[in-house]
C-alpha positions in Angstrom: 2.2 -15.9 25.7 5.5 -16.9 24.1 5.6 -18.1 20.4 6.1 -21.7 21.6 2.7 -21.7 23.1 1.1 -20.9 19.6 1.9 -24.2 18.0 -1.0 -25.8 16.4 0.8 -29.0 15.2 3.0 -31.4 17.3 6.1 -30.4 15.1 6.6 -26.6 15.8 8.3 -26.4 12.4 4.9 -26.5 10.8 3.6 -23.6 12.9 3.3 -20.7 10.3 4.3 -18.3 13.4 7.5 -20.4 14.2 10.5 -18.3 14.6 8.5 -15.0 14.3 8.3 -12.4 17.1 4.8 -12.6 18.7 3.1 -9.3 18.6 -0.4 -8.9 19.5 -2.6 -5.9 19.2 -1.9 -4.7 22.8 -4.3 -2.4 24.9 -1.1 0.0 25.1 -1.0 0.4 21.4 -4.7 1.7 21.5 -4.8 3.9 24.7 -8.5 4.4 25.6 -9.8 2.3 22.7 -8.5 4.7 19.9 -5.4 3.8 17.5 -2.1 5.6 18.5 -2.0 7.7 15.4 -5.5 9.3 16.3 -4.0 10.3 19.7 -1.0 11.9 17.9 -3.3 13.9 15.8 -5.2 14.9 18.7 -1.9 16.0 20.3 -0.9 18.1 17.3 -4.3 19.8 17.1 -4.0 20.9 20.8 -0.2 21.5 20.7 -0.3 24.0 17.9 -2.8 26.7 19.5 -1.0 25.9 22.8 2.3 26.9 21.6 1.0 30.0 19.8 -0.8 31.3 23.0 2.0 30.3 25.3 4.8 31.5 23.3 8.3 31.1 24.6 7.0 29.6 27.9 5.8 26.5 26.1 9.7 25.4 26.0 9.0 23.9 29.4 6.9 21.2 27.7 10.1 20.1 26.1 10.8 18.0 29.2 8.0 15.5 28.1 9.7 14.4 24.7 13.2 14.6 26.3 12.0 12.0 28.7 10.3 9.6 26.3 13.6 9.9 24.1 15.5 8.8 27.2 13.5 5.8 27.6 13.6 5.0 24.2 17.4 5.1 24.2 17.6 2.9 27.2 15.7 0.4 25.5 17.3 0.4 22.3 20.6 -1.7 23.1 18.9 -4.5 24.8 16.1 -4.5 22.1 18.6 -4.8 19.4 20.5 -7.5 21.1 17.4 -9.9 21.8 16.1 -9.1 18.5 19.1 -10.4 16.7 19.7 -13.4 19.0 16.0 -14.5 18.9 16.1 -14.3 15.0 19.1 -16.5 14.6 18.5 -19.0 17.1 14.7 -19.5 16.7 15.1 -20.1 12.9 16.8 -22.8 11.3 19.1 -21.0 8.5 21.0 -23.5 6.6 22.9 -23.9 3.6 22.6 -22.2 0.1 19.2 -21.1 0.9 20.1 -19.2 3.9 23.1 -17.6 2.1 20.9 -16.6 -1.0 18.5 -15.0 1.6 20.9 -13.2 3.5 22.6 -11.8 0.5 19.2 -10.6 -1.0 18.5 -8.9 2.4 21.7 -7.0 2.2 21.5 -5.9 -1.4 17.9 -4.7 -0.7 18.8 -3.0 2.3 21.9 -1.1 0.8 19.7 -0.1 -2.3 17.0 1.3 0.0 19.6 3.3 1.7 21.1 4.6 -1.4 17.9 5.7 -2.6 17.0 7.5 0.5 20.5 9.4 0.7 20.5 10.4 -3.0 16.8 11.9 -2.7 17.7 13.6 0.5 20.9 15.2 -1.1 18.9 16.3 -4.1 15.5 17.5 -2.4 17.4 18.6 0.8 14.1 18.7 2.8 15.6 20.0 6.1 16.9 23.1 4.5 15.3 26.1 6.2 13.6 24.1 9.0 15.2 26.4 11.6 15.2 23.6 14.4 17.9 25.4 16.3 21.3 27.2 16.4 24.1 24.9 15.3 26.7 27.2 16.5 25.7 26.1 20.0 26.2 22.4 19.3 29.4 20.3 18.9 29.9 19.7 15.0 30.3 16.1 14.0 33.6 14.4 14.5 35.4 13.2 11.4 36.7 9.8 11.4 39.1 7.7 9.4 38.0 4.4 8.0 40.4 2.8 10.1 38.9 4.3 13.3 35.7 3.3 12.3 36.6 -0.2 11.8 38.6 -0.2 15.3 35.6 1.1 16.9 33.5 -1.8 15.9 35.2 -4.0 18.2 34.6 -2.9 21.9 37.4 -2.8 24.7 34.8 -4.7 26.9 31.2 -6.0 26.5 30.0 -3.4 29.0 31.5 -0.7 27.1 29.1 -1.5 24.1 26.1 -1.4 26.3 27.2 1.6 28.2 27.9 3.9 25.2 24.9 2.4 23.2 27.3 1.6 20.3 25.2 -0.2 17.7 27.9 -1.4 15.6 30.0 -2.9 18.6 26.4 -4.5 19.7 25.6 -5.9 16.4 29.0 -7.6 16.2 28.8 -9.1 19.7 25.3 -10.3 19.2 25.8 -12.0 15.8 29.2 -13.9 17.2 27.0 -15.0 20.2 24.1 -16.1 18.0 26.3 -18.0 15.4 28.4 -19.6 18.4 25.0 -20.8 20.0 23.8 -22.0 16.9 26.8 -24.1 16.2 26.7 -25.4 19.7 23.1 -26.7 19.1 23.8 -28.0 15.7 26.7 -30.1 17.4 24.4 -31.4 19.9 22.0 -32.6 17.2 24.6 -34.1 15.3 25.5 -36.2 18.2 22.0 -37.4 18.3 21.1 -35.4 21.5 19.1 -32.5 22.1 20.5 -30.1 24.9 18.0 -29.0 27.5 20.5 -26.3 28.2 20.4 -24.7 24.9 16.6 -24.8 24.7 16.6 -22.9 28.0 18.7 -20.3 26.7 16.4 -19.9 23.6 13.4 -19.7 25.9 15.0 -17.0 27.8 15.7 -15.1 24.5 12.2 -15.4 23.7 10.9 -14.3 27.0 13.6 -11.5 27.1 12.3 -10.3 23.8 8.6 -10.3 24.6 9.3 -8.4 27.8 11.4 -5.7 25.7 8.5 -5.5 23.4 6.0 -5.2 26.3 7.9 -2.2 28.0 8.5 -0.7 24.4 5.0 -0.5 23.9 4.5 1.3 27.3 6.8 3.8 26.2 5.3 4.1 22.8 1.9 4.8 24.2 3.6 7.9 25.7 4.2 9.2 22.2 1.2 11.6 21.8 2.4 13.4 24.9 5.8 13.7 23.5 4.5 15.1 20.3 2.3 17.7 22.3 5.5 18.7 24.1 7.7 19.0 21.1 5.2 20.5 18.9 3.9 23.3 21.4 7.7 24.0 22.3 8.5 24.3 18.5 5.7 26.4 17.6 6.2 28.6 20.5 9.4 29.7 19.0 9.4 32.5 16.5 10.5 30.7 13.7 8.8 27.5 14.8 6.3 27.1 12.1 9.1 26.6 9.3 9.9 23.1 10.6 6.6 21.9 9.7 6.7 23.0 6.2 10.1 21.2 5.9 8.4 17.9 7.3 6.1 18.2 4.3 9.3 17.8 1.9 10.6 15.0 4.2 7.3 12.9 3.6 7.6 13.8 -0.1 11.3 12.3 -0.2 10.5 9.3 2.0 7.4 8.2 0.0 9.1 8.9 -3.3 12.1 6.7 -2.1 9.7 4.0 -1.0 7.9 4.0 -4.4 11.2 3.6 -6.0 12.2 0.7 -3.7 9.0 -1.0 -4.5 9.7 -0.6 -8.1 13.2 -2.3 -7.4 11.2 -5.3 -6.1 9.2 -5.4 -9.2 12.3 -5.3 -11.3 13.7 -8.2 -9.3 10.4 -10.0 -9.7 10.3 -9.6 -13.7 14.0 -10.2 -14.3 15.2 -12.8 -11.8 11.9 -14.6 -10.7 10.1 -14.5 -14.0 6.9 -13.6 -12.3 4.6 -10.8 -13.4 4.8 -7.8 -11.3 1.0 -7.1 -11.8 0.4 -10.8 -10.3 2.7 -10.0 -7.7 0.9 -7.0 -6.7 -2.4 -8.5 -6.8 -1.3 -11.3 -4.6 0.1 -8.8 -2.1 -3.1 -6.6 -2.1 -4.4 -8.0 1.3 -0.8 -7.9 2.9 -0.4 -4.0 1.8 -3.7 -3.3 3.3 -3.1 -4.9 6.6 0.5 -3.4 6.9 -1.0 0.0 6.0 -3.7 -0.3 8.8 -1.4 -2.2 11.7 2.0 -0.7 10.7 3.4 -4.1 12.0 5.2 -6.7 9.8 4.9 -9.4 12.8 1.0 -9.1 12.9 0.8 -9.3 9.1 3.0 -12.8 8.9 0.0 -15.0 8.5 -1.5 -13.1 5.8 2.1 -12.7 4.0 2.2 -16.5 4.1 -1.0 -17.0 2.6 -0.2 -14.5 -0.3 3.2 -16.3 -0.7 1.3 -19.6 -1.1 -0.9 -18.2 -4.0 2.3 -17.1 -5.8 3.3 -20.8 -5.6 6.2 -20.3 -3.1 7.1 -23.2 -1.0 6.0 -23.5 2.5 9.7 -23.6 3.8 10.8 -20.5 1.7 7.8 -18.5 2.6 8.2 -19.3 6.4 11.9 -18.8 6.3 12.0 -15.4 4.7 8.7 -14.1 6.3 9.8 -14.7 9.7 13.5 -13.8 9.5 12.7 -10.8 7.5 10.8 -9.3 10.3 14.0 -8.5 11.9 16.6 -8.8 9.1 14.9 -7.2 6.0 13.7 -3.6 7.0 14.5 -2.1 3.9 11.9 0.8 4.0 13.0 1.5 7.9 16.5 1.7 6.6 15.2 4.2 3.7 13.4 6.3 6.3 16.2 6.3 9.0 18.9 7.5 6.5 16.7 10.1 5.1 15.5 11.4 8.5 19.2 11.6 9.7 20.0 13.9 6.8 17.1 15.8 7.3 18.1 16.7 10.6 21.4 17.5 9.7 20.1 20.1 7.0 18.0 21.3 9.8 20.4 21.8 12.1 22.9 23.2 9.8 25.5 20.0 10.0 27.4 19.3 7.0 27.6 15.5 6.7 30.1 14.5 3.8 30.6 11.5 1.9 32.3 9.8 4.7 29.7 10.7 7.3 26.9 9.6 5.0 28.8 6.1 4.6 28.8 5.9 8.4 25.2 6.8 8.5 24.6 4.0 5.9 26.7 1.3 7.9 25.0 2.4 11.5 21.6 2.3 9.9 22.2 -1.0 8.1 22.7 -2.7 11.5 20.4 -0.6 13.6 17.3 -1.6 11.0 18.0 -5.3 12.2 16.8 -4.4 15.7 13.8 -2.4 14.6 11.4 -4.8 15.7 7.9 -5.8 14.2 5.7 -3.3 16.1 4.4 0.3 15.1 7.3 2.9 15.5 9.7 0.2 16.5 12.3 1.6 14.2 12.1 5.0 16.1 13.7 3.2 18.9 17.1 2.8 17.3 17.3 6.4 15.8 19.3 7.9 18.6 22.1 5.3 18.0 22.4 6.3 14.4 22.4 10.2 15.3 25.2 9.2 18.0 27.1 7.3 15.2 28.0 10.8 13.6 27.8 12.8 16.8 24.5 14.5 16.3 22.2 15.6 19.2 19.2 13.4 19.4 17.1 16.1 21.4 15.4 17.3 18.2 14.2 13.7 17.2 10.9 13.9 18.8 9.5 16.4 15.9 9.6 13.2 13.5 6.8 11.9 15.8 4.3 14.4 14.3 4.6 12.5 11.0 5.9 9.0 12.0 2.6 7.5 12.2 2.1 8.0 8.7 5.6 7.3 7.4 5.6 4.3 9.7 2.6 2.6 7.6 4.3 3.4 4.3 7.8 2.0 5.2 6.1 -1.2 7.0 4.4 -1.9 3.6 7.7 -1.6 1.8 9.2 -4.1 4.4 6.7 -6.7 3.7 6.8 -6.5 0.2 10.8 -6.7 0.3 10.1 -10.1 2.5 7.8 -11.5 -0.1 10.2 -10.4 -2.9 13.1 -12.2 -1.1 10.9 -15.3 -0.5 10.1 -15.7 -3.9 13.5 -15.2 -5.3 15.0 -17.7 -2.6 12.3 -20.3 -3.9 13.4 -19.9 -7.4 17.3 -19.6 -7.1 17.8 -22.2 -3.9 14.6 -24.3 -3.8 14.1 -26.4 -0.7 14.6 -29.6 -2.6 18.2 -28.3 -3.3 18.9 -28.4 0.4 18.2 -32.1 0.9 
């Protein structure tokens, strides 16, 4: 059922879910009635002894995670495009309030990535993971700033999709989304509503839901991918080393997310003049729900209720919570940046400052298309790897811990949405837009 069918009032703007992606607890996210993370843990428990017994022969199971990654990579480009288009056209972002909101989103995401990269360089969680022989792989190609800027503009629309170039896709999508909004606003100024524009918006809505549905089917196969990658890795002589390194990756990500939450609380105390303790008390139900569902979209109604208790206006709450589902994924950006450096260290790649800047830029745009469903951020990971010419074939090893880190970063994401909502309401209240 599309979001427009959820309206409970005559005016869709009064619907608390207006402009938010519609995500349900689909059967695909609970195969056999069990939560997906339970199946992942079962897969790990079965795969470890299987790999030990089968030995090198377990490498044959590598085909399973390879197929799942191909499917996720295929979904990445259309998912990013539809997520951004839907977020832009389904929400009425206007004036100073919209500008302040987007600026805060940008600042918070940049802070999150800097935290993740700094901790990754200090802790170096991937060192000693022994994921493979880097000599057999092509090292990342070094590029100048001019080359990076030039590559952001595709030679053709088809090229951006064919190469899964995330930067090109986002540039094209933002241009189309802003253009469509201007057309819609021009029609409104003339006192007429265009059925053509409404039809296009409906198509974006249906397309986004369709991609989410297919994505859930693929994510339901994640336990099989975990079975294959863990068994294949354990079957190697040095296979168990990677799992010790994954513990350090968890430490780096969780520590980074804690620092990011401290950044939110600092903003609340200094700029919003709101007690951090009161903010956390109001967000207690939100944090409990995000940790259990790992979905920002499914938590939106609870988020809106918590913001209401903080005295945030309905307009600011609805705008920031719904837009934030796509545009404000600080925890996701922190995790993705940290995971890329973990893989680089595990494979023996040397990512310098310039490469890490590329990681930041691609992660910034990739996090926009992360979606509001469990493990949605995993879809865009291959696009970030491609930006620094790293092979994506080892990414599935992260699935063994992603179920836990997904809950942690989703909680950070929603706390970021709430922080921005409070700040926007203080800095650019709705009354100032009238």
